[in-house]
mmCIF file of the C-alpha atoms, coordinates in Angstrom:
data_MODEL
# 
_entry.id   MODEL 
# 
loop_
_atom_site.group_PDB 
_atom_site.id 
_atom_site.type_symbol 
_atom_site.label_atom_id 
_atom_site.label_alt_id 
_atom_site.label_comp_id 
_atom_site.label_asym_id 
_atom_site.label_entity_id 
_atom_site.label_seq_id 
_atom_site.pdbx_PDB_ins_code 
_atom_site.Cartn_x 
_atom_site.Cartn_y 
_atom_site.Cartn_z 
_atom_site.occupancy 
_atom_site.B_iso_or_equiv 
_atom_site.pdbx_formal_charge 
_atom_site.auth_seq_id 
_atom_site.auth_comp_id 
_atom_site.auth_asym_id 
_atom_site.auth_atom_id 
_atom_site.pdbx_PDB_model_num 
ATOM 1   C CA . MET A 1 1   ? -109.403 189.211 118.373 1.00 0.00 ? 1   MET A CA 1 
ATOM 2   C CA . GLN A 1 2   ? -108.334 192.832 118.661 1.00 0.00 ? 2   GLN A CA 1 
ATOM 3   C CA . ASN A 1 3   ? -110.734 195.194 120.441 1.00 0.00 ? 3   ASN A CA 1 
ATOM 4   C CA . THR A 1 4   ? -110.568 198.987 120.472 1.00 0.00 ? 4   THR A CA 1 
ATOM 5   C CA . VAL A 1 5   ? -111.037 200.134 124.072 1.00 0.00 ? 5   VAL A CA 1 
ATOM 6   C CA . VAL A 1 6   ? -111.092 203.128 126.357 1.00 0.00 ? 6   VAL A CA 1 
ATOM 7   C CA . VAL A 1 7   ? -110.108 202.202 129.904 1.00 0.00 ? 7   VAL A CA 1 
ATOM 8   C CA . ARG A 1 8   ? -111.574 204.549 132.483 1.00 0.00 ? 8   ARG A CA 1 
ATOM 9   C CA . TYR A 1 9   ? -110.380 204.882 136.080 1.00 0.00 ? 9   TYR A CA 1 
ATOM 10  C CA . PRO A 1 10  ? -112.524 206.284 138.936 1.00 0.00 ? 10  PRO A CA 1 
ATOM 11  C CA . ASP A 1 11  ? -110.224 209.336 139.175 1.00 0.00 ? 11  ASP A CA 1 
ATOM 12  C CA . GLY A 1 12  ? -110.882 210.253 135.515 1.00 0.00 ? 12  GLY A CA 1 
ATOM 13  C CA . ARG A 1 13  ? -107.688 208.867 133.962 1.00 0.00 ? 13  ARG A CA 1 
ATOM 14  C CA . LEU A 1 14  ? -108.110 207.234 130.545 1.00 0.00 ? 14  LEU A CA 1 
ATOM 15  C CA . ILE A 1 15  ? -106.108 204.800 128.476 1.00 0.00 ? 15  ILE A CA 1 
ATOM 16  C CA . LYS A 1 16  ? -107.046 204.533 124.808 1.00 0.00 ? 16  LYS A CA 1 
ATOM 17  C CA . GLY A 1 17  ? -105.779 201.592 122.832 1.00 0.00 ? 17  GLY A CA 1 
ATOM 18  C CA . THR A 1 18  ? -106.397 198.002 121.826 1.00 0.00 ? 18  THR A CA 1 
ATOM 19  C CA . THR A 1 19  ? -106.569 194.737 123.708 1.00 0.00 ? 19  THR A CA 1 
ATOM 20  C CA . HIS A 1 20  ? -106.272 191.127 122.665 1.00 0.00 ? 20  HIS A CA 1 
ATOM 21  C CA . ASP A 1 21  ? -106.711 189.465 126.043 1.00 0.00 ? 21  ASP A CA 1 
ATOM 22  C CA . PHE A 1 22  ? -109.734 190.959 127.832 1.00 0.00 ? 22  PHE A CA 1 
ATOM 23  C CA . LEU A 1 23  ? -112.040 188.324 129.312 1.00 0.00 ? 23  LEU A CA 1 
ATOM 24  C CA . PRO A 1 24  ? -114.797 189.178 131.820 1.00 0.00 ? 24  PRO A CA 1 
ATOM 25  C CA . ASN A 1 25  ? -113.810 186.281 134.100 1.00 0.00 ? 25  ASN A CA 1 
ATOM 26  C CA . LYS A 1 26  ? -110.153 187.397 134.383 1.00 0.00 ? 26  LYS A CA 1 
ATOM 27  C CA . ASN A 1 27  ? -108.813 190.005 136.815 1.00 0.00 ? 27  ASN A CA 1 
ATOM 28  C CA . THR A 1 28  ? -106.205 191.502 134.480 1.00 0.00 ? 28  THR A CA 1 
ATOM 29  C CA . PHE A 1 29  ? -105.658 192.254 130.803 1.00 0.00 ? 29  PHE A CA 1 
ATOM 30  C CA . HIS A 1 30  ? -103.342 194.400 128.662 1.00 0.00 ? 30  HIS A CA 1 
ATOM 31  C CA . VAL A 1 31  ? -103.883 197.511 126.548 1.00 0.00 ? 31  VAL A CA 1 
ATOM 32  C CA . GLN A 1 32  ? -101.557 198.594 123.784 1.00 0.00 ? 32  GLN A CA 1 
ATOM 33  C CA . GLU A 1 33  ? -101.688 202.383 124.114 1.00 0.00 ? 33  GLU A CA 1 
ATOM 34  C CA . LYS A 1 34  ? -102.711 203.998 120.817 1.00 0.00 ? 34  LYS A CA 1 
ATOM 35  C CA . ASP A 1 35  ? -100.136 206.832 120.775 1.00 0.00 ? 35  ASP A CA 1 
ATOM 36  C CA . THR A 1 36  ? -97.046  205.188 122.253 1.00 0.00 ? 36  THR A CA 1 
ATOM 37  C CA . GLY A 1 37  ? -97.629  201.523 121.445 1.00 0.00 ? 37  GLY A CA 1 
ATOM 38  C CA . GLN A 1 38  ? -96.718  200.719 125.045 1.00 0.00 ? 38  GLN A CA 1 
ATOM 39  C CA . ARG A 1 39  ? -98.316  197.508 126.368 1.00 0.00 ? 39  ARG A CA 1 
ATOM 40  C CA . ILE A 1 40  ? -99.907  198.415 129.708 1.00 0.00 ? 40  ILE A CA 1 
ATOM 41  C CA . PRO A 1 41  ? -101.097 195.829 132.245 1.00 0.00 ? 41  PRO A CA 1 
ATOM 42  C CA . VAL A 1 42  ? -104.557 196.677 133.597 1.00 0.00 ? 42  VAL A CA 1 
ATOM 43  C CA . ASP A 1 43  ? -106.048 195.407 136.856 1.00 0.00 ? 43  ASP A CA 1 
ATOM 44  C CA . LEU A 1 44  ? -109.861 195.376 136.772 1.00 0.00 ? 44  LEU A CA 1 
ATOM 45  C CA . SER A 1 45  ? -110.046 196.089 140.508 1.00 0.00 ? 45  SER A CA 1 
ATOM 46  C CA . GLU A 1 46  ? -108.639 199.582 139.840 1.00 0.00 ? 46  GLU A CA 1 
ATOM 47  C CA . LEU A 1 47  ? -111.091 200.559 137.069 1.00 0.00 ? 47  LEU A CA 1 
ATOM 48  C CA . LYS A 1 48  ? -114.417 202.267 136.687 1.00 0.00 ? 48  LYS A CA 1 
ATOM 49  C CA . ALA A 1 49  ? -115.166 200.655 133.325 1.00 0.00 ? 49  ALA A CA 1 
ATOM 50  C CA . VAL A 1 50  ? -113.744 199.413 130.041 1.00 0.00 ? 50  VAL A CA 1 
ATOM 51  C CA . PHE A 1 51  ? -115.513 200.804 126.993 1.00 0.00 ? 51  PHE A CA 1 
ATOM 52  C CA . PHE A 1 52  ? -115.365 198.832 123.746 1.00 0.00 ? 52  PHE A CA 1 
ATOM 53  C CA . VAL A 1 53  ? -115.595 201.505 121.051 1.00 0.00 ? 53  VAL A CA 1 
ATOM 54  C CA . LYS A 1 54  ? -115.714 201.827 117.292 1.00 0.00 ? 54  LYS A CA 1 
ATOM 55  C CA . SER A 1 55  ? -113.451 204.878 117.323 1.00 0.00 ? 55  SER A CA 1 
ATOM 56  C CA . TYR A 1 56  ? -111.781 207.211 119.807 1.00 0.00 ? 56  TYR A CA 1 
ATOM 57  C CA . ASP A 1 57  ? -113.746 210.208 118.551 1.00 0.00 ? 57  ASP A CA 1 
ATOM 58  C CA . GLY A 1 58  ? -116.569 211.138 120.863 1.00 0.00 ? 58  GLY A CA 1 
ATOM 59  C CA . SER A 1 59  ? -118.807 214.016 121.776 1.00 0.00 ? 59  SER A CA 1 
ATOM 60  C CA . LYS A 1 60  ? -119.023 215.267 125.345 1.00 0.00 ? 60  LYS A CA 1 
ATOM 61  C CA . ASP A 1 61  ? -122.441 216.721 124.408 1.00 0.00 ? 61  ASP A CA 1 
ATOM 62  C CA . TYR A 1 62  ? -123.838 213.346 123.303 1.00 0.00 ? 62  TYR A CA 1 
ATOM 63  C CA . ARG A 1 63  ? -126.790 212.122 125.371 1.00 0.00 ? 63  ARG A CA 1 
ATOM 64  C CA . GLU A 1 64  ? -127.675 208.482 124.985 1.00 0.00 ? 64  GLU A CA 1 
ATOM 65  C CA . LYS A 1 65  ? -131.280 207.556 124.279 1.00 0.00 ? 65  LYS A CA 1 
ATOM 66  C CA . THR A 1 66  ? -132.644 205.706 127.310 1.00 0.00 ? 66  THR A CA 1 
ATOM 67  C CA . ASP A 1 67  ? -136.143 204.735 126.230 1.00 0.00 ? 67  ASP A CA 1 
ATOM 68  C CA . GLY A 1 68  ? -135.339 202.121 123.599 1.00 0.00 ? 68  GLY A CA 1 
ATOM 69  C CA . GLN A 1 69  ? -135.585 198.355 123.633 1.00 0.00 ? 69  GLN A CA 1 
ATOM 70  C CA . ARG A 1 70  ? -132.887 196.074 122.205 1.00 0.00 ? 70  ARG A CA 1 
ATOM 71  C CA . VAL A 1 71  ? -134.453 192.677 121.672 1.00 0.00 ? 71  VAL A CA 1 
ATOM 72  C CA . GLY A 1 72  ? -132.131 189.750 122.316 1.00 0.00 ? 72  GLY A CA 1 
ATOM 73  C CA . MET A 1 73  ? -129.566 191.757 124.284 1.00 0.00 ? 73  MET A CA 1 
ATOM 74  C CA . GLY A 1 74  ? -130.528 190.365 127.686 1.00 0.00 ? 74  GLY A CA 1 
ATOM 75  C CA . ARG A 1 75  ? -132.038 191.987 130.756 1.00 0.00 ? 75  ARG A CA 1 
ATOM 76  C CA . LYS A 1 76  ? -132.171 195.743 131.103 1.00 0.00 ? 76  LYS A CA 1 
ATOM 77  C CA . ILE A 1 77  ? -129.760 197.027 133.738 1.00 0.00 ? 77  ILE A CA 1 
ATOM 78  C CA . GLN A 1 78  ? -128.994 200.378 135.346 1.00 0.00 ? 78  GLN A CA 1 
ATOM 79  C CA . VAL A 1 79  ? -125.545 200.977 136.795 1.00 0.00 ? 79  VAL A CA 1 
ATOM 80  C CA . LYS A 1 80  ? -125.072 203.911 139.165 1.00 0.00 ? 80  LYS A CA 1 
ATOM 81  C CA . PHE A 1 81  ? -121.437 204.812 139.664 1.00 0.00 ? 81  PHE A CA 1 
ATOM 82  C CA . ARG A 1 82  ? -120.120 206.349 142.883 1.00 0.00 ? 82  ARG A CA 1 
ATOM 83  C CA . ASP A 1 83  ? -119.263 209.563 141.005 1.00 0.00 ? 83  ASP A CA 1 
ATOM 84  C CA . GLY A 1 84  ? -122.967 210.098 140.151 1.00 0.00 ? 84  GLY A CA 1 
ATOM 85  C CA . GLU A 1 85  ? -122.858 208.858 136.561 1.00 0.00 ? 85  GLU A CA 1 
ATOM 86  C CA . THR A 1 86  ? -125.638 206.443 135.578 1.00 0.00 ? 86  THR A CA 1 
ATOM 87  C CA . LEU A 1 87  ? -125.538 204.192 132.541 1.00 0.00 ? 87  LEU A CA 1 
ATOM 88  C CA . VAL A 1 88  ? -128.442 202.080 131.288 1.00 0.00 ? 88  VAL A CA 1 
ATOM 89  C CA . GLY A 1 89  ? -128.172 199.106 128.987 1.00 0.00 ? 89  GLY A CA 1 
ATOM 90  C CA . TYR A 1 90  ? -128.607 195.365 128.715 1.00 0.00 ? 90  TYR A CA 1 
ATOM 91  C CA . THR A 1 91  ? -126.664 192.443 130.152 1.00 0.00 ? 91  THR A CA 1 
ATOM 92  C CA . GLN A 1 92  ? -126.846 188.742 129.462 1.00 0.00 ? 92  GLN A CA 1 
ATOM 93  C CA . GLY A 1 93  ? -125.109 187.895 132.672 1.00 0.00 ? 93  GLY A CA 1 
ATOM 94  C CA . TYR A 1 94  ? -124.308 189.597 135.919 1.00 0.00 ? 94  TYR A CA 1 
ATOM 95  C CA . THR A 1 95  ? -122.772 187.611 138.740 1.00 0.00 ? 95  THR A CA 1 
ATOM 96  C CA . PRO A 1 96  ? -121.387 189.463 141.783 1.00 0.00 ? 96  PRO A CA 1 
ATOM 97  C CA . ASN A 1 97  ? -118.465 187.050 142.207 1.00 0.00 ? 97  ASN A CA 1 
ATOM 98  C CA . ARG A 1 98  ? -117.079 187.544 138.670 1.00 0.00 ? 98  ARG A CA 1 
ATOM 99  C CA . PRO A 1 99  ? -114.387 190.170 138.055 1.00 0.00 ? 99  PRO A CA 1 
ATOM 100 C CA . SER A 1 100 ? -116.561 192.006 135.486 1.00 0.00 ? 100 SER A CA 1 
ATOM 101 C CA . PHE A 1 101 ? -119.605 191.808 133.258 1.00 0.00 ? 101 PHE A CA 1 
ATOM 102 C CA . PHE A 1 102 ? -120.681 193.200 129.878 1.00 0.00 ? 102 PHE A CA 1 
ATOM 103 C CA . VAL A 1 103 ? -123.352 195.827 129.302 1.00 0.00 ? 103 VAL A CA 1 
ATOM 104 C CA . PHE A 1 104 ? -124.680 196.731 125.867 1.00 0.00 ? 104 PHE A CA 1 
ATOM 105 C CA . PRO A 1 105 ? -126.002 200.327 125.708 1.00 0.00 ? 105 PRO A CA 1 
ATOM 106 C CA . GLU A 1 106 ? -129.556 201.099 124.704 1.00 0.00 ? 106 GLU A CA 1 
ATOM 107 C CA . ALA A 1 107 ? -128.379 203.151 121.741 1.00 0.00 ? 107 ALA A CA 1 
ATOM 108 C CA . THR A 1 108 ? -127.597 200.795 118.864 1.00 0.00 ? 108 THR A CA 1 
ATOM 109 C CA . THR A 1 109 ? -124.932 203.172 117.535 1.00 0.00 ? 109 THR A CA 1 
ATOM 110 C CA . ASN A 1 110 ? -122.676 202.581 120.547 1.00 0.00 ? 110 ASN A CA 1 
ATOM 111 C CA . GLY A 1 111 ? -120.293 199.757 121.391 1.00 0.00 ? 111 GLY A CA 1 
ATOM 112 C CA . SER A 1 112 ? -120.394 197.807 124.629 1.00 0.00 ? 112 SER A CA 1 
ATOM 113 C CA . TRP A 1 113 ? -118.728 198.318 127.967 1.00 0.00 ? 113 TRP A CA 1 
ATOM 114 C CA . SER A 1 114 ? -117.670 196.215 130.860 1.00 0.00 ? 114 SER A CA 1 
ATOM 115 C CA . SER A 1 115 ? -117.513 197.080 134.495 1.00 0.00 ? 115 SER A CA 1 
ATOM 116 C CA . ARG A 1 116 ? -116.920 195.503 137.852 1.00 0.00 ? 116 ARG A CA 1 
ATOM 117 C CA . PRO A 1 117 ? -119.680 194.273 140.178 1.00 0.00 ? 117 PRO A CA 1 
ATOM 118 C CA . PRO A 1 118 ? -120.460 196.221 143.377 1.00 0.00 ? 118 PRO A CA 1 
ATOM 119 C CA . PRO A 1 119 ? -119.163 197.414 145.729 1.00 0.00 ? 119 PRO A CA 1 
ATOM 120 C CA . SER A 1 120 ? -116.587 199.176 143.564 1.00 0.00 ? 120 SER A CA 1 
ATOM 121 C CA . PRO A 1 121 ? -116.602 201.259 141.376 1.00 0.00 ? 121 PRO A CA 1 
ATOM 122 C CA . PHE A 1 122 ? -120.352 201.745 141.487 1.00 0.00 ? 122 PHE A CA 1 
ATOM 123 C CA . SER A 1 123 ? -122.921 202.103 144.190 1.00 0.00 ? 123 SER A CA 1 
ATOM 124 C CA . SER A 1 124 ? -125.700 199.988 142.697 1.00 0.00 ? 124 SER A CA 1 
ATOM 125 C CA . CYS A 1 125 ? -126.591 197.750 139.830 1.00 0.00 ? 125 CYS A CA 1 
ATOM 126 C CA . SER A 1 126 ? -130.267 197.045 139.225 1.00 0.00 ? 126 SER A CA 1 
ATOM 127 C CA . GLN A 1 127 ? -132.958 196.288 136.721 1.00 0.00 ? 127 GLN A CA 1 
ATOM 128 C CA . PRO A 1 128 ? -134.975 199.488 136.183 1.00 0.00 ? 128 PRO A CA 1 
ATOM 129 C CA . GLY A 1 129 ? -138.278 199.200 138.017 1.00 0.00 ? 129 GLY A CA 1 
ATOM 130 C CA . VAL A 1 130 ? -137.030 196.263 140.123 1.00 0.00 ? 130 VAL A CA 1 
ATOM 131 C CA . SER A 1 131 ? -135.384 196.303 143.542 1.00 0.00 ? 131 SER A CA 1 
ATOM 132 C CA . PRO A 1 132 ? -131.562 196.556 143.392 1.00 0.00 ? 132 PRO A CA 1 
ATOM 133 C CA . SER A 1 133 ? -131.441 193.149 145.089 1.00 0.00 ? 133 SER A CA 1 
ATOM 134 C CA . PHE A 1 134 ? -132.366 191.704 141.666 1.00 0.00 ? 134 PHE A CA 1 
ATOM 135 C CA . TYR A 1 135 ? -128.668 191.824 140.805 1.00 0.00 ? 135 TYR A CA 1 
ATOM 136 C CA . GLY A 1 136 ? -127.034 191.174 144.078 1.00 0.00 ? 136 GLY A CA 1 
# 
């Protein structure tokens, strides 16, 4: 299956393209860069997050709704990145010893994203209203 992704590094670098081999239990995958067609190997340990998107068009002014409830999407989770960014969504599985995990945003208009468990690239991962030890 081909997925449209935006790969985001902690230093702000981005790779936009498609992937056929991303799996949350694997340490590496490949992205075919959208402009050059170059197939780029990606190591999850170097990333902030992988965003699975519908399109590459976005709005820097967009603010995601954070008071919704998505039934059947799993447990609500809040991820605080080391750079200060916080994302809230739902996960059906978070295990600290896996290379990554999926989070589905609260806003139903968005795709999903995957990130790595602590300690890098984020400072905490918790269920809102519950001690951060809930997920680690």
